[in-house]
C-alpha positions as CSV (number, residue, x, y, z in Angstrom):
1,M,110.1,205.9,215.0
2,K,113.7,206.2,214.2
3,N,114.4,202.4,214.7
4,L,111.1,201.7,212.7
5,L,112.6,203.8,209.9
6,I,116.1,201.9,210.1
7,I,114.2,198.6,210.0
8,T,112.2,199.6,206.9
9,A,115.2,200.7,205.0
10,F,116.9,197.3,205.8
11,I,114.0,195.3,204.8
12,L,113.9,197.4,201.5
13,S,117.6,196.9,201.0
14,L,117.2,193.1,201.3
15,V,114.2,193.1,198.8
16,A,116.4,195.0,196.2
17,Q,119.2,192.3,196.8
18,G,116.7,189.6,196.5
19,Q,117.7,188.4,200.1
20,L,114.5,188.8,201.9
21,P,114.6,185.8,204.3
22,D,111.8,183.4,204.8
23,H,110.0,184.8,201.8
24,T,108.6,183.0,198.6
25,Y,108.8,184.8,195.3
26,A,106.8,182.4,193.1
27,S,103.0,182.1,193.4
28,N,103.0,178.4,192.3
29,I,105.0,177.4,195.5
30,H,103.4,176.4,198.3
31,S,103.7,174.7,201.9
32,V,107.7,175.5,202.2
33,K,109.1,173.6,205.2
34,L,112.7,173.3,206.7
35,Y,113.2,171.5,209.9
36,V,115.6,169.0,211.6
37,S,115.5,165.7,209.8
38,G,112.7,163.3,211.6
39,D,111.4,166.3,213.7
40,I,108.4,168.3,212.0
41,Y,107.9,170.4,214.9
42,S,111.6,171.8,215.3
43,Y,113.4,175.1,214.3
44,P,116.3,174.3,211.6
45,V,119.3,174.6,213.9
46,L,122.8,172.2,213.0
47,R,125.6,171.6,215.2
48,L,128.7,172.3,213.2
49,G,130.5,169.3,212.1
50,S,127.6,167.1,213.3
51,A,125.9,164.4,211.2
52,D,122.8,166.0,211.6
53,Q,120.6,167.0,208.7
54,L,117.7,169.0,207.7
55,E,114.7,168.4,205.6
56,L,113.5,170.7,203.0
57,H,110.1,170.2,201.5
58,F,107.8,172.2,199.2
59,D,105.0,171.7,196.6
60,D,104.8,173.0,193.0
61,M,101.3,173.7,192.0
62,D,102.1,173.6,188.1
63,N,102.1,169.7,188.6
64,D,105.1,169.3,186.3
65,V,108.7,168.8,186.6
66,K,111.5,171.7,186.8
67,W,115.0,171.7,187.9
68,Y,115.1,173.5,191.1
69,Y,118.8,174.1,192.6
70,Y,119.8,175.6,196.1
71,S,122.5,177.4,197.4
72,M,123.6,178.7,201.2
73,V,124.5,182.3,202.0
74,L,126.3,183.0,205.3
75,C,124.9,186.0,206.9
76,D,125.7,188.5,209.6
77,A,123.6,188.6,212.9
78,D,121.2,191.1,211.2
79,W,120.6,188.8,208.2
80,K,122.8,190.8,205.7
81,P,125.2,188.7,203.5
82,A,128.6,188.4,205.1
83,R,131.3,189.9,203.5
84,I,133.0,186.7,202.7
85,Q,133.2,184.7,199.5
86,S,131.3,181.6,199.5
87,F,134.3,179.5,198.7
88,D,135.4,180.4,202.1
89,Y,132.4,179.0,204.0
90,I,130.7,176.2,201.7
91,R,132.7,173.0,201.5
92,G,132.2,171.4,198.1
93,F,129.7,172.7,195.5
94,Q,128.2,175.8,195.6
95,T,124.8,174.9,193.9
96,N,123.1,171.8,194.3
97,R,120.1,170.4,192.1
98,I,117.3,169.3,194.2
99,S,116.6,165.7,192.5
100,N,114.0,164.2,194.8
101,Y,110.2,164.8,193.4
102,R,106.9,162.9,193.2
103,N,103.6,163.7,191.8
104,S,100.4,163.9,194.3
105,N,98.3,160.9,194.5
106,I,95.0,159.8,195.8
107,V,94.0,163.6,196.2
108,G,92.2,166.0,194.2
109,T,94.9,168.6,194.1
110,R,97.5,168.0,191.6
111,Y,101.2,169.1,192.4
112,T,104.6,168.0,192.6
113,H,106.3,167.3,195.9
114,Y,110.0,168.4,196.1
115,S,112.5,167.4,199.0
116,A,116.2,167.2,199.8
117,N,118.3,166.6,202.9
118,L,121.1,169.0,203.7
119,P,123.6,169.5,203.9
120,E,124.9,167.0,201.6
121,R,128.3,165.2,201.7
122,N,129.5,167.3,198.5
123,S,128.3,170.5,200.0
124,S,128.2,171.5,203.4
125,P,128.6,174.7,205.8
126,G,132.2,175.1,207.0
127,K,131.7,178.0,209.4
128,A,129.1,178.5,212.2
129,G,126.6,181.3,211.5
130,N,123.3,182.4,210.1
131,Y,122.6,180.9,206.6
132,L,120.0,181.8,204.1
133,L,118.8,178.9,201.8
134,K,118.3,180.0,198.5
135,V,116.2,178.0,196.4
136,F,116.1,178.9,192.4
137,L,115.1,177.7,189.2
138,N,117.4,176.1,186.3
139,D,120.6,177.0,188.2
140,D,120.0,180.8,187.6
141,T,120.4,182.7,190.7
142,S,118.4,185.4,189.3
143,K,115.4,183.2,189.3
144,L,114.7,183.2,193.0
145,I,112.0,181.0,193.9
146,F,112.1,181.2,197.8
147,T,114.3,181.7,200.8
148,K,114.6,180.0,204.2
149,R,116.6,180.9,207.4
150,F,118.6,178.1,209.2
151,L,121.4,178.2,211.6
152,V,124.7,176.4,212.2
153,V,126.1,176.4,215.8
154,G,129.6,176.4,217.0
155,D,130.2,174.9,220.6
156,K,132.5,177.9,221.7
157,A,129.9,179.3,224.6
158,Q,127.4,178.0,227.4
159,V,124.3,179.9,227.3
160,S,121.5,179.6,229.7
161,G,118.6,182.0,230.8
162,L,115.4,182.6,232.7
163,V,111.9,183.9,231.7
164,T,110.2,185.8,234.4
165,Q,107.8,188.5,235.3
166,P,108.9,192.1,234.7
167,Y,109.6,194.2,237.6
168,N,107.8,197.2,236.0
169,G,104.4,197.3,237.7
170,N,102.7,198.5,234.3
171,L,103.9,195.4,232.4
172,F,103.6,192.9,235.3
173,Q,100.6,191.2,234.2
174,T,101.1,191.5,230.4
175,H,104.9,191.0,229.6
176,Q,107.8,188.6,230.0
177,R,111.6,189.3,230.9
178,V,114.5,187.4,229.5
179,Q,117.8,187.1,231.3
180,V,120.6,185.8,229.5
181,K,123.8,184.4,230.9
182,V,126.9,183.4,228.5
183,A,130.0,181.9,229.6
184,T,132.6,181.8,226.7
185,T,135.2,179.0,226.3
186,A,138.7,180.6,227.2
187,N,140.9,178.9,224.9
188,Q,138.4,179.6,222.0
189,I,137.2,183.1,222.3
190,S,139.4,186.0,223.3
191,T,137.6,189.0,223.5
192,I,139.2,192.6,223.6
193,S,136.0,194.3,224.4
194,P,132.5,192.9,225.4
195,Q,131.0,194.4,222.4
196,D,132.7,191.3,220.5
197,L,129.5,189.5,221.5
198,K,126.2,189.9,220.1
199,V,123.2,188.3,221.9
200,V,119.9,187.8,220.1
201,V,116.6,186.9,221.5
202,L,113.7,185.5,219.4
203,Q,110.4,185.0,220.7
204,N,108.0,182.2,219.2
205,Y,110.5,182.1,216.0
206,T,109.3,185.8,215.0
207,W,112.4,187.5,213.4
208,S,110.7,190.8,212.9
209,T,110.5,191.2,216.8
210,A,114.2,189.9,217.6
211,V,116.1,191.7,219.9
212,L,120.0,192.4,219.4
213,M,122.2,193.1,222.4
214,D,125.8,194.5,221.8
215,R,126.4,195.4,225.4
216,P,126.4,193.1,228.4
217,T,124.7,194.4,231.7
218,I,127.3,192.7,233.6
219,F,130.8,190.9,232.4
220,R,133.7,189.7,234.4
221,G,136.4,187.2,232.8
222,N,134.5,185.2,230.4
223,Y,131.1,185.7,232.1
224,Y,128.5,187.8,230.2
225,E,125.1,188.6,231.4
226,Y,122.0,190.6,229.6
227,S,119.4,191.7,231.4
228,D,118.5,195.1,230.1
229,D,114.5,195.1,230.9
230,S,114.0,197.9,228.5
231,K,115.1,195.6,225.5
232,L,114.5,192.3,226.9
233,T,110.9,192.5,227.9
234,F,108.3,191.2,225.5
235,P,104.7,191.2,225.0
236,A,103.3,187.7,226.3
237,G,100.4,187.4,224.1
238,K,98.3,184.5,224.5
239,E,98.2,180.7,223.4
240,W,97.8,180.5,219.5
241,R,94.6,179.7,217.9
242,W,94.5,176.5,215.9
243,I,92.8,174.7,213.0
244,D,93.0,171.0,212.6
245,L,93.2,170.1,208.8
246,R,94.5,166.6,209.4
247,S,91.4,165.4,208.0
248,L,89.0,166.7,205.3
249,R,86.5,163.6,205.6
250,L,85.6,164.6,209.4
251,R,85.0,167.9,211.1
252,S,87.8,168.8,213.8
253,D,86.6,170.7,217.0
254,R,87.1,174.2,215.3
255,M,85.6,173.7,211.8
256,L,82.2,175.2,211.1
257,R,81.8,173.2,208.1
258,I,83.4,171.6,205.2
259,E,82.1,171.9,201.5
260,D,83.5,169.6,198.6
261,G,82.4,170.2,195.5
262,N,81.0,167.3,193.5
263,N,82.0,168.4,190.1
264,T,85.4,170.3,190.8
265,N,88.2,169.4,193.0
266,R,87.9,172.4,195.5
267,I,87.4,172.1,199.1
268,D,86.4,174.8,201.4
269,V,86.9,174.7,205.1
270,Y,85.2,177.3,207.1
271,V,86.8,177.9,210.6
272,Q,84.7,178.9,213.7
273,P,84.3,182.5,213.7
274,D,87.0,184.1,216.1
275,E,86.8,187.2,218.2
276,D,88.9,189.5,220.4
277,R,90.4,187.6,223.8
278,G,91.8,190.7,225.2
279,K,89.5,190.7,227.9
280,K,88.6,187.0,228.4
281,V,90.1,184.9,231.0
282,Y,93.4,183.2,230.1
283,I,93.3,179.4,229.2
284,Y,95.9,177.3,228.6
285,T,96.5,175.2,225.7
286,R,99.2,173.3,224.3
287,D,100.4,174.9,221.0
288,L,103.1,174.9,218.5
289,N,103.9,178.7,219.3
290,G,103.2,179.9,215.7
291,L,104.3,176.9,214.0
292,Y,102.5,174.5,211.3
293,S,103.0,170.8,210.5
294,I,102.1,168.9,207.6
295,E,100.1,165.7,208.7
296,N,97.5,163.6,207.5
297,R,94.8,161.2,208.8
298,D,93.2,160.4,205.5
299,N,96.2,158.6,203.8
300,S,99.3,157.2,204.6
301,N,101.9,159.8,203.4
302,P,101.5,163.6,204.3
303,L,104.0,164.9,201.9
304,W,102.5,163.8,198.6
305,Q,99.1,162.5,199.7
306,S,97.5,165.6,201.3
307,D,94.8,167.5,199.5
308,Y,94.7,171.5,199.6
309,C,91.7,173.4,200.7
310,W,90.6,177.1,200.8
311,V,90.5,177.9,204.6
312,H,88.1,180.6,205.5
313,F,89.0,182.5,208.5
314,S,86.7,185.5,210.2
315,F,87.3,187.5,212.9
316,T,84.5,189.5,214.6
317,P,85.5,193.0,216.0
318,P,84.1,194.8,218.7
319,G,80.4,196.2,217.8
320,N,81.1,194.6,214.5
321,K,82.9,197.9,213.6
322,A,86.0,198.2,211.4
323,F,89.0,199.1,213.3
324,E,89.7,202.8,212.4
325,G,93.5,203.6,211.0
326,R,94.2,199.9,211.6
327,S,94.3,196.9,209.4
328,I,93.9,193.3,210.7
329,Y,96.2,190.3,209.7
330,I,96.7,186.7,209.9
331,F,99.9,185.9,211.8
332,G,102.0,182.8,212.1
333,E,104.0,180.6,209.9
334,L,101.2,179.8,207.5
335,T,101.8,183.7,206.4
336,N,105.5,183.6,207.1
337,Y,105.0,186.1,210.0
338,E,104.4,188.6,207.0
339,Q,102.0,191.8,206.9
340,N,101.2,192.2,203.5
341,E,98.2,191.6,200.9
342,G,98.6,187.6,201.3
343,S,98.0,187.9,205.1
344,K,95.7,190.9,205.3
345,M,92.0,190.5,206.0
346,I,89.2,192.3,204.4
347,F,86.3,193.9,206.3
348,N,82.7,192.9,205.4
349,E,80.6,195.6,206.0
350,E,77.3,193.7,205.5
351,K,78.2,191.0,208.1
352,G,80.3,193.2,210.3
353,I,83.3,190.8,210.4
354,Y,86.9,190.7,208.7
355,E,87.5,187.8,206.2
356,K,90.2,186.1,204.6
357,A,90.7,182.6,202.6
358,L,94.0,180.8,202.5
359,Y,95.3,178.0,200.4
360,L,96.6,175.4,202.9
361,K,97.8,171.9,202.6
362,Q,96.2,169.3,205.4
363,G,98.1,169.8,208.3
364,Y,97.8,171.3,211.9
365,Y,98.0,174.9,211.9
366,N,98.8,177.6,214.7
367,Y,97.5,181.2,214.1
368,S,96.9,184.6,215.7
369,Y,95.5,188.0,214.7
370,V,97.5,191.2,214.7
371,T,96.7,194.6,213.9
372,L,99.0,197.4,212.2
373,T,98.6,200.9,211.7
374,D,97.8,201.9,208.0
375,R,100.9,204.2,208.3
376,R,103.1,201.2,209.6
377,D,104.5,203.6,212.3
378,Q,104.1,201.1,215.0
379,P,105.0,197.3,215.1
380,A,102.1,194.9,214.7
381,S,100.4,194.5,217.9
382,F,98.3,191.6,219.7
383,E,96.5,194.3,221.8
384,N,93.4,194.6,219.8
385,T,92.8,191.1,218.8
386,E,94.6,188.5,221.5
387,G,95.6,190.5,224.4
388,N,98.7,189.7,226.6
389,Y,99.0,187.6,229.7
390,W,102.3,187.0,231.5
391,G,101.8,183.6,232.1
392,T,101.6,182.5,228.6
393,E,103.8,179.7,227.6
394,N,106.3,180.7,224.9
395,S,109.5,179.6,223.1
396,Y,112.6,181.9,223.1
397,L,115.7,180.9,221.0
398,V,119.1,182.6,222.3
399,M,121.9,183.1,219.8
400,V,125.5,184.2,220.7
401,Y,127.7,185.7,218.1
402,Y,131.2,186.3,218.1
403,R,133.2,188.8,215.7
404,P,136.5,189.6,217.1
405,F,138.4,193.0,215.5
406,G,139.2,192.5,211.8
407,A,136.8,189.5,211.4
408,R,134.5,189.5,208.3
409,Y,131.3,187.8,209.7
410,D,129.4,187.2,213.1
411,E,130.3,183.7,214.0
412,L,127.3,181.8,215.8
413,V,129.2,180.4,218.9
414,G,126.1,179.6,221.3
415,F,122.6,178.7,221.2
416,A,120.1,177.8,223.8
417,R,116.0,177.4,223.8
418,L,114.1,179.0,226.7
419,N,110.7,178.6,227.6
420,S,108.2,180.5,229.9
421,S,106.2,177.5,231.2
422,F,105.8,179.0,234.6
423,Q,104.3,176.7,237.2
424,R,100.6,176.0,236.8
């Protein structure tokens, strides 16, 4: 309870500062994507000093031309803005205009698609760490449109790890245990205390459930091991559900029906009804671990030749009765992993099901259902909707931060990707 209050206070402070990460503030902005250039399924991570770039894409549904700008804010390991001037970590201009845009065509929905490749030559991160990309209107930082996280990694530590079943008999069949090993480069990192290093473990790109470790379980010389079962044990969940919207002309396997109005540009897609998978046999299916991709099989360019549609999700609770004291939310990158009115499902008493319609662009979407107590005194849970199985394939990101005595920010010195693909 104490930890939840601390996290809630932290989120509220970020909202007050306009710093809530991965959040869209403008209702006319849709389909915000940031990924490594050329890889639409990737998480935005750059190596410091490399020639790698990120691609930023988003749509303005007002279908006009606006002057959008972006800036990059260095943050600490907990995503609070670092206490350091931007001139100390940005090489070049502090703000940049997004000059690439194109109107949609060959589709019924009218919008303006904006894109940018970053960092640019005249503006790039000069330090390794967590960065918050902030997009705002008319070069006015008070007119914040959306924020997105990305990482810039310096190569000062070798990171490895392992995902196994927990030793705890109560969690053996439902959770996954992560073990992390870090070897620092002696001539680049000199730690006075093992607490100079922090390790953050992220499951399936969900920052709300990230675990921060500031004390190693074992350390000797430049070797650190983190294996605290009480912190590094994660509910395994199950493979993500999916809906394939790459074509709105033909029904994909999980579509119930497509309704395309003859006199309007509105398209409605109804997804096959979902139900609780907690007691069902686990089935492995390849997924994107909660992400979505903008793709198109109807036209040649998915960025500005993809249509939008209202996608209707439905969840049938046990006994067709609403959960008492709990609300159910659609969960994944498609809702920014947030539990708010934009992702909350409404219970239809007449049909005995939960319903929610989301306005989505053509693509391939992963999603799950989570429940949250109405008092919000517990974290969101898969327990009532998906269940947990230890053998589920999950992706884990491991970040290692270094902050020596007297430093003003957390430097991201190591990074690794782990996967729980157990032998099948």
